[in-house]
C-alpha positions in Angstrom: -0.2 -0.2 0.2 1.3 3.7 -0.9 0.5 6.2 1.4 0.2 10.1 1.9 -0.1 12.5 4.5 -0.8 15.8 4.0 -3.6 18.9 4.2 -5.8 18.7 1.0 -4.9 22.4 -0.1 -3.5 23.2 -3.5 0.5 23.7 -2.8 0.2 20.2 -1.5 -1.0 19.3 -5.1 -3.5 16.1 -4.0 -5.3 16.0 -7.3 -1.8 15.2 -8.9 -2.2 11.6 -6.9 -5.3 10.9 -8.4 -4.0 11.5 -12.4 -0.7 8.7 -10.6 -3.3 6.4 -9.6 -5.3 6.9 -13.1 -2.1 6.4 -14.6 -0.9 3.1 -13.0 -2.4 0.3 -14.6 -1.7 -2.3 -11.9 -5.1 -2.1 -10.1 -3.7 -4.0 -6.8 -1.8 -0.4 -5.8 -3.7 0.9 -3.4 -3.3 4.5 -1.8 -4.3 5.3 1.6 -4.7 9.3 2.0 -4.7 11.0 5.6 -5.4 14.2 5.7 -8.2 16.8 5.2 -8.9 20.1 4.1 -10.4 22.8 1.6 -10.0 20.6 -1.7 -11.8 17.4 0.2 -14.7 17.8 -1.8 -13.0 18.7 -5.1 -10.7 15.4 -4.9 -13.6 12.9 -3.6 -15.7 14.1 -6.7 -12.8 13.7 -9.0 -11.6 10.4 -7.5 -15.1 9.2 -8.1 -15.3 10.8 -11.8 -11.9 8.8 -12.4 -13.1 5.7 -10.8 -10.6 5.2 -8.4 -12.7 4.7 -4.7 -12.0 1.6 -5.1 -8.0 2.2 -4.9 -8.1 5.3 -2.9 -9.0 4.9 1.0 -9.6 8.4 2.9 -9.6 8.6 6.4 -9.4 12.2 7.1 -7.2 13.3 10.4 -6.7 10.7 12.5 -4.6 10.1 16.0 -0.6 10.6 15.5 -0.7 6.9 16.8 -2.6 5.9 14.1 -0.8 7.8 11.8 2.6 6.0 13.0 0.8 2.5 12.5 -0.2 3.2 8.9 3.3 4.5 8.3 4.7 1.1 9.7 2.4 -0.8 7.6 2.9 0.8 4.5 5.1 -0.4 1.4 5.8 3.4 0.2 5.6 6.9 0.9 4.5 9.7 -1.5 4.3 13.4 -1.4 3.8 15.6 -4.7 3.7 18.5 -2.7 4.6 22.2 -4.5 5.3 23.7 -1.0 6.9 22.2 2.0 8.2 24.4 5.5 9.5 21.5 7.5 8.3 18.5 5.7 7.1 16.8 9.1 4.9 14.0 7.2 7.9 13.0 5.3 10.4 13.2 8.3 8.0 10.8 10.2 7.1 8.4 7.3 11.4 7.7 7.2 11.5 7.6 10.9 9.0 4.8 11.0 11.1 3.0 8.3 8.7 3.9 5.3 10.7 4.3 1.8 9.8 7.7 0.4 9.3 9.4 -3.0 9.2 12.7 -2.6 8.6 16.0 -5.0 11.3 17.9 -5.9 11.5 21.1 -3.9 14.1 22.5 -1.7 12.6 20.9 1.7 12.9 17.7 0.0 16.0 17.9 -1.5 17.8 18.7 1.7 16.4 15.2 3.2 17.7 13.5 0.0 21.0 15.4 -0.2 23.4 13.3 -1.2 22.0 9.6 -1.2 21.0 8.0 -4.0 17.5 5.8 -2.4 15.2 9.0 -2.6 13.5 9.6 -5.7 12.7 13.5 -6.5 10.3 13.7 -9.1 9.1 17.1 -10.2 5.5 17.9 -8.3 3.6 17.5 -11.5 5.4 14.7 -13.3 2.8 12.2 -13.2 4.4 9.5 -15.1 7.7 10.3 -13.3 5.8 9.3 -9.8 3.6 6.6 -11.3 7.2 4.9 -12.7 8.8 5.6 -9.6 5.7 3.5 -7.5 5.8 0.5 -10.4 9.7 0.4 -9.5 9.2 0.2 -5.8 6.1 -2.2 -5.8 8.2 -4.5 -8.0 10.9 -5.1 -5.8 10.8 -7.4 -3.0 9.2 -6.5 0.5 12.8 -7.1 1.7 14.7 -4.6 -0.7 11.6 -2.3 0.5 12.7 -2.7 4.2 16.4 -2.5 3.1 15.6 1.0 1.8 13.3 2.0 4.4 16.4 1.1 6.9 18.7 3.4 5.2 15.8 6.3 5.3 15.4 5.5 8.8 18.9 5.8 9.4 19.7 9.3 7.4 16.7 10.8 9.4 18.3 10.3 12.7 21.8 11.0 11.7 20.4 14.2 10.3 17.3 14.9 11.9 16.9 13.4 15.2 17.1 15.9 18.3 20.5 14.8 18.9 21.9 16.0 15.2 20.0 19.2 15.5 21.6 19.6 19.2 25.2 19.0 17.6 24.3 21.1 14.6 23.3 24.2 16.2 26.0 23.7 19.1 28.3 24.3 16.1 27.3 27.1 14.9 26.9 28.7 18.0 30.6 27.8 18.6 31.5 29.3 15.3 29.8 32.3 16.0 31.2 32.8 19.2 34.8 32.5 17.9 33.9 34.9 15.0 32.8 37.4 17.8 35.5 36.9 19.9 38.3 36.6 17.2 37.4 40.3 16.0 37.5 41.4 19.4 41.2 40.3 20.0 42.1 41.7 16.1 44.2 44.9 16.8 43.3 47.5 15.3 45.8 49.5 13.1 45.7 53.4 12.8 47.4 55.5 10.9 48.5 59.1 11.8 49.5 61.2 10.0 51.3 64.3 11.2 51.5 67.6 9.0 54.7 69.7 9.6 
């Protein structure tokens, strides 16, 4: 099962998920969509028009513990978002050991920087997302689990509280040293005496 979590608003690009699942010919691949928002009625109407209601389940808003349970049981997490601040849902998916396919936007690039196991796809590239979902679907469960563990290790190394504390400490230490180095640098004055 593929999972996506987010508000149903334009910048999260939820209608793209419908186009992706319309493009995927394997009807055994299903989507679980967790979230709610202003586009809910539009999403449901489009889902019905495209006859995808048997392949897409919507939960609305649910408890965090239930979200984590769904992430732990999912084969793959997908984000088609155009805009993110700190992509919490993505980090939660990764921390649950769920492989991810992400839209190619700056916050997602920061997460995937330097790794080859997190595909980045243009937010409206329906074919690109569909092909990546199929690629993950064709992997064995153990291959997906291995990628999920790499994702989990990545988020622990870069985004855990311990990692963030170390990064903040390094920034503060650098700024402190810069400030004190400036204070210790002797100032040179030149004096000209007219005779």
